[in-house]
C-alpha positions in Angstrom: 0.0 0.0 0.0 1.3 3.5 -0.9 1.6 6.1 1.9 -1.5 8.3 2.2 -1.7 11.5 0.1 -2.0 13.4 3.4 1.6 12.6 4.2 2.6 15.2 1.6 1.8 18.9 1.3 -1.3 20.0 -0.6 0.9 21.7 -3.2 3.0 18.5 -3.8 2.7 17.4 -7.4 2.2 13.7 -8.3 2.7 12.8 -11.9 3.6 10.2 -14.5 6.4 10.5 -17.0 7.1 9.3 -20.6 9.4 10.3 -23.4 8.6 11.0 -27.1 10.7 8.3 -28.9 9.8 5.6 -26.4 6.0 5.9 -26.9 5.0 8.0 -30.0 6.0 5.9 -33.0 8.8 7.6 -34.9 7.6 6.5 -38.4 4.5 8.7 -38.4 3.5 12.3 -38.5 6.3 13.6 -40.7 9.1 12.9 -38.3 12.6 12.7 -39.6 15.0 9.9 -38.8 16.4 10.1 -35.3 19.9 8.8 -34.5 18.0 6.1 -32.5 16.4 4.9 -35.8 19.8 4.6 -37.4 21.4 3.1 -34.3 18.7 0.5 -34.1 19.1 -0.4 -37.8 22.6 -1.9 -37.0 22.1 -5.5 -35.9 23.2 -6.1 -32.3 22.7 -2.6 -31.0 19.3 -3.3 -29.5 18.8 -6.5 -27.5 15.7 -7.6 -29.4 16.7 -5.9 -32.7 13.6 -3.7 -32.4 13.1 0.1 -32.9 10.8 2.9 -32.0 9.0 3.1 -35.4 5.7 2.1 -33.8 6.5 2.1 -30.1 3.2 2.4 -28.2 1.4 4.3 -31.0 0.9 7.2 -28.7 0.8 9.5 -31.6 -2.7 8.1 -32.4 -3.7 6.9 -28.9 -2.8 9.9 -26.8 -6.4 10.7 -25.7 -6.6 7.2 -24.1 -3.2 7.7 -22.5 -4.1 11.1 -21.1 -7.4 9.6 -19.8 -5.3 7.0 -17.9 -3.3 9.7 -16.2 -6.4 11.7 -15.3 -8.3 8.6 -14.0 -5.4 7.6 -11.8 -5.7 11.0 -10.0 -2.4 12.4 -11.1 -1.9 16.1 -11.1 0.6 16.3 -13.9 2.1 14.7 -17.0 5.8 14.9 -17.7 6.3 14.5 -21.5 9.0 15.3 -24.1 9.1 16.7 -27.6 10.9 14.8 -30.3 13.5 17.0 -32.0 13.2 14.8 -35.1 9.5 15.3 -35.2 9.6 19.1 -34.7 12.6 19.6 -37.0 13.1 16.4 -39.2 16.5 17.6 -40.4 17.4 19.3 -37.2 16.8 22.8 -38.6 13.5 23.2 -40.6 10.2 23.0 -38.9 7.6 20.3 -39.5 4.2 21.9 -38.9 2.5 18.6 -38.4 4.9 17.9 -35.5 4.1 21.1 -33.8 0.4 20.6 -34.3 0.6 17.3 -32.5 2.2 18.8 -29.4 -0.3 21.6 -29.5 -3.2 19.2 -29.4 -1.4 17.1 -26.7 -1.0 20.1 -24.4 -4.6 21.2 -24.9 -5.7 17.6 -24.2 -3.8 17.7 -20.9 -5.4 21.0 -19.9 -8.9 19.7 -20.9 -8.3 16.9 -18.4 -7.0 19.1 -15.6 -3.5 17.9 -16.0 -0.5 20.2 -15.5 2.0 19.9 -18.5 5.6 19.4 -17.5 7.6 19.7 -20.7 11.1 18.3 -21.5 12.5 19.7 -24.7 14.9 16.9 -25.4 14.9 13.3 -24.2 17.7 11.7 -26.4 16.2 11.6 -29.9 18.7 13.7 -31.9 17.8 14.1 -35.6 20.0 11.7 -37.6 21.0 14.6 -39.9 22.6 16.4 -37.0 24.2 13.2 -35.7 25.8 12.6 -39.1 27.5 16.0 -38.7 28.9 15.0 -35.4 26.0 15.8 -33.1 26.9 16.6 -29.6 30.6 16.7 -30.5 30.1 19.9 -32.4 30.4 23.4 -31.2 27.4 24.5 -33.2 24.9 22.0 -31.5 24.1 24.5 -28.7 22.7 27.0 -31.2 20.7 24.3 -33.0 19.3 23.2 -29.7 18.3 26.7 -28.6 16.5 27.1 -31.9 14.4 23.9 -31.1 13.5 25.2 -27.6 12.5 28.7 -28.9 10.4 27.1 -31.6 8.6 24.8 -29.3 8.2 27.5 -26.7 6.6 29.8 -29.2 3.9 27.2 -29.9 3.1 25.7 -26.5 5.1 27.6 -24.0 2.1 29.7 -23.0 0.3 26.6 -21.6 3.1 24.4 -20.1 3.6 24.7 -16.3 7.4 24.1 -16.5 10.0 23.2 -19.0 13.3 21.3 -18.7 15.9 21.7 -21.4 17.4 18.2 -21.3 16.8 14.8 -19.7 19.8 13.1 -18.2 22.8 14.7 -20.0 25.1 11.9 -18.6 23.2 9.5 -20.9 23.3 11.8 -23.8 27.1 12.3 -23.5 28.9 9.6 -21.6 26.7 6.5 -21.9 26.4 7.2 -25.6 29.8 8.4 -26.6 32.2 6.6 -24.2 30.4 3.5 -23.1 28.7 3.1 -26.5 25.4 1.7 -25.0 23.1 4.4 -26.5 23.0 6.1 -29.8 25.3 7.1 -31.5 27.1 4.1 -30.0 30.6 5.6 -29.8 33.5 4.5 -27.6 35.7 7.5 -28.0 37.0 9.6 -25.1 37.5 12.7 -27.2 33.9 12.5 -28.5 32.6 11.8 -25.0 34.5 14.7 -23.4 33.3 17.1 -26.0 29.7 15.9 -25.6 30.0 16.2 -21.8 30.8 19.9 -22.3 28.6 20.7 -25.3 25.5 19.2 -23.7 25.8 21.6 -20.8 26.6 24.5 -23.2 23.5 23.7 -25.1 21.5 23.9 -21.9 22.9 27.3 -21.0 22.4 28.6 -24.5 18.8 27.4 -24.5 18.0 28.8 -21.1 19.4 32.2 -22.1 17.3 32.2 -25.3 14.2 31.1 -23.6 14.5 33.8 -20.9 14.8 36.3 -23.7 11.5 35.1 -25.0 9.9 35.6 -21.6 9.8 31.9 -20.6 9.6 31.1 -16.9 9.8 28.1 -14.6 12.8 26.6 -16.4 15.0 23.7 -15.2 16.9 20.6 -16.2 16.7 16.9 -15.3 19.8 15.1 -14.1 20.2 11.4 -13.2 22.0 10.3 -10.0 23.2 6.8 -9.1 24.8 5.8 -5.9 28.5 4.8 -6.4 30.1 2.8 -3.6 33.3 0.8 -3.2 32.8 -3.0 -3.1 35.6 -3.4 -0.5 37.8 -1.4 1.7 40.8 -1.2 -0.6 42.1 2.3 -1.7 41.7 1.2 -5.3 38.0 0.5 -4.8 37.6 3.8 -3.0 39.2 5.6 -5.9 37.1 3.9 -8.5 33.9 4.8 -6.7 35.0 8.4 -6.3 35.9 8.7 -9.9 32.5 7.3 -11.0 30.7 9.6 -8.6 32.6 12.6 -10.1 31.7 11.7 -13.6 28.1 10.6 -13.0 26.9 12.6 -10.0 29.0 15.7 -9.9 30.0 16.8 -13.4 26.7 18.3 -14.4 25.3 19.6 -11.1 28.6 21.4 -10.2 28.8 23.1 -13.6 25.2 24.1 -13.5 25.6 25.6 -10.0 28.8 27.5 -11.0 31.0 25.2 -9.0 33.2 24.1 -11.9 34.0 20.6 -13.1 35.2 18.1 -10.4 38.9 17.4 -10.4 38.5 13.7 -10.1 36.6 13.7 -13.4 38.9 16.2 -15.1 41.9 13.8 -14.7 40.6 11.7 -17.5 38.2 14.1 -19.3 40.1 17.3 -19.1 42.7 16.7 -21.7 40.0 16.0 -24.3 37.7 18.9 -23.7 37.4 21.6 -26.5 39.9 24.4 -26.4 38.8 27.4 -24.3 36.0 25.5 -22.5 36.7 27.5 -19.3 35.1 30.5 -21.1 31.8 28.7 -21.3 31.3 28.0 -17.6 29.4 31.3 -16.8 26.9 30.6 -19.7 26.4 27.1 -18.5 25.6 28.3 -15.0 22.4 30.1 -15.9 20.0 30.6 -13.0 17.4 27.8 -12.7 14.0 27.8 -11.2 14.1 24.1 -10.2 16.1 20.9 -10.7 14.7 17.5 -11.7 16.2 14.4 -10.0 16.1 11.0 -11.6 17.1 8.1 -9.3 16.9 4.3 -9.8 19.8 2.3 -8.2 23.4 2.0 -7.0 26.5 0.3 -8.3 29.6 -1.2 -6.6 33.2 -0.9 -7.8 36.4 -2.7 -7.0 39.8 -1.4 -7.9 41.4 -1.7 -11.3 44.6 -0.6 -12.9 42.9 1.8 -15.3 41.3 5.2 -14.9 37.8 4.3 -15.8 35.7 2.7 -13.0 33.2 0.9 -15.3 35.8 -1.8 -15.8 35.7 -2.5 -12.1 31.9 -2.8 -11.5 30.7 -5.8 -9.6 27.1 -7.1 -8.8 25.7 -6.0 -5.5 23.8 -8.2 -3.0 20.5 -6.3 -2.8 17.2 -7.4 -4.5 17.1 -6.4 -8.1 14.7 -5.2 -10.8 14.1 -6.9 -14.2 17.2 -5.0 -15.4 19.4 -6.2 -12.6 19.4 -2.8 -10.9 19.7 -3.0 -7.2 16.7 -1.6 -5.2 18.0 0.8 -2.6 15.3 3.5 -1.7 17.5 5.2 0.9 19.7 6.4 -1.9 17.0 8.7 -3.0 16.9 10.3 0.4 20.7 10.6 0.4 20.8 12.3 -3.0 18.0 14.8 -2.3 19.7 15.7 1.0 23.2 15.9 -0.6 22.0 18.1 -3.5 20.4 20.6 -1.1 23.5 20.6 1.2 26.3 20.7 -1.4 24.9 22.2 -4.5 21.3 23.5 -4.9 20.6 25.1 -1.5 17.0 26.4 -1.5 16.4 25.6 -5.2 13.1 23.5 -5.5 13.7 19.9 -6.4 11.4 17.4 -8.2 11.8 13.7 -8.3 11.2 13.6 -12.1 11.8 9.9 -12.6 11.8 6.8 -10.3 10.5 3.4 -11.3 11.0 -0.3 -11.6 11.2 -2.7 -14.5 9.2 -5.8 -13.7 8.5 -8.6 -16.2 4.8 -9.4 -16.8 3.6 -12.6 -15.3 0.6 -14.7 -16.0 -1.6 -11.9 -14.6 -0.3 -8.8 -16.3 -2.1 -6.6 -13.9 -0.5 -8.1 -10.8 2.7 -6.2 -9.9 2.8 -6.2 -6.1 6.6 -5.7 -6.1 6.3 -2.5 -8.0 3.7 -1.2 -5.5 6.2 -1.9 -2.7 9.0 -0.2 -4.7 6.9 2.9 -5.2 5.8 3.0 -1.6 9.4 2.7 -0.4 10.6 5.5 -2.7 7.8 7.8 -1.8 8.7 7.3 1.9 12.4 8.0 0.9 11.3 11.3 -0.7 9.3 12.2 2.4 12.3 11.5 4.6 14.3 14.1 2.7 11.5 16.6 3.0 11.4 15.9 6.7 15.1 16.9 6.8 14.2 20.3 5.3 14.8 19.6 1.6 12.3 21.5 -0.7 10.9 18.7 -2.8 7.9 19.8 -4.8 6.8 16.6 -6.6 7.2 13.0 -7.6 6.8 11.6 -11.1 6.7 7.8 -11.7 8.6 6.3 -14.6 6.8 5.3 -16.7 3.1 5.6 -17.4 3.3 2.9 -20.1 5.4 -0.1 -20.8 7.5 1.2 -23.7 10.6 1.0 -25.9 13.4 0.9 -23.4 16.2 2.1 -25.7 19.0 -0.5 -26.0 17.0 -3.1 -24.1 14.1 -2.9 -26.7 10.7 -4.0 -25.6 11.7 -6.4 -22.8 11.8 -4.3 -19.7 8.4 -3.2 -18.4 8.5 0.0 -16.3 4.8 0.9 -16.9 1.9 1.5 -14.5 0.0 0.4 -17.6 0.7 -2.8 -19.5 0.9 -2.5 -23.3 0.3 -5.4 -25.6 2.7 -4.6 -28.4 0.7 -6.6 -30.9 -2.7 -5.0 -30.3 -1.6 -1.9 -28.4 -4.3 -2.6 -25.8 -3.6 -0.8 -22.5 -4.3 -2.6 -19.2 -3.8 -0.8 -15.9 -1.6 -2.7 -13.4 -2.0 -3.0 -9.6 0.5 -0.1 -9.3 -1.8 2.2 -11.3 -4.7 1.2 -9.1 -2.5 1.8 -6.0 -1.9 5.4 -7.2 -5.6 5.7 -7.9 -6.5 4.7 -4.3 -3.8 7.0 -2.9 -4.7 10.0 -5.1 -8.5 9.7 -5.2 -8.7 9.2 -8.9 
């Protein structure tokens, strides 16, 4: 059972989250190719060799999906725009794409839902990717154009807007570890992407402010990094991972500079003159989104990069073998307020569990427990004085889970990928009971 709604302030926002490429269906509505389309076209990049061409067919079924959010009693819907839908070549506008998001936002408002927009959730137009994408110095200007274009169409009706979702995934996971599009394993490409993604954020915030946009933020992901043993080498590996994953972006955004432990490896490959960009990156924010899922353990290794020393942990795991550790959410929310954000409002913008469907697709008691534990972890941080304003579950629907394809099921609602039928799970009903839907 989820904790009662009365445990949280009246103003506290409860919502569900999705992303465009994972649910819309990329081969519809005049969208151009995303670099996820081209990445998925290479055999072996996606576990089940699938792609997002149909996904959950949200482009056509969005009224039903918004009804599900409303009927569960949620206050808000966190969604993203597809850059490849709005600008198929990364530059020129597709009117049909903007029309879709216009209708979608009106549909939210008609149902009493508060729209929380994310401008970019990983689906870079393939045309820009072919030119180097996030490695290029001109990508911040292109991204700002996207944000200004979308803002001009729907900015008057969204409650808040985030520039980017999880820049660590956009830059490091995709350009150094090679797990996400464009699938590179190149330290120079990764280092430039790590900087340019932040420069794109700062450039977009400045451009949006010039257009009168308000309530702007960014969404970062955080993951507990701990040594697997007491050796100095394990301590160093965990510290390096923490610097790359958990400190690189928040420190730059808050004007605290890049962490030295990460600069040791990344610094030599950053673009020349990067120091001159740091003031632009540190644009004032109205809020910060916090995505949290798991922790990882590291032993020592002879190299600089801690991923080579990762070992499995002992805690219960999700369908994706991610350890379940709710107290990590309390720790990050508290740490952020103490070390970085101060009084800046925080939102838990993603938290969720992948759980394979059983014989009864609506029965997911483990997910209900997962949500309950993480809601309590959020409340524990609030009780310590952290200004947390909302909690968004990931995800509303089972969907295309990037490199894992359609196997992992994060949804509150089961999706039959053959018929596209939606079936609310026990976790959806648990939220409905909690929120009075």
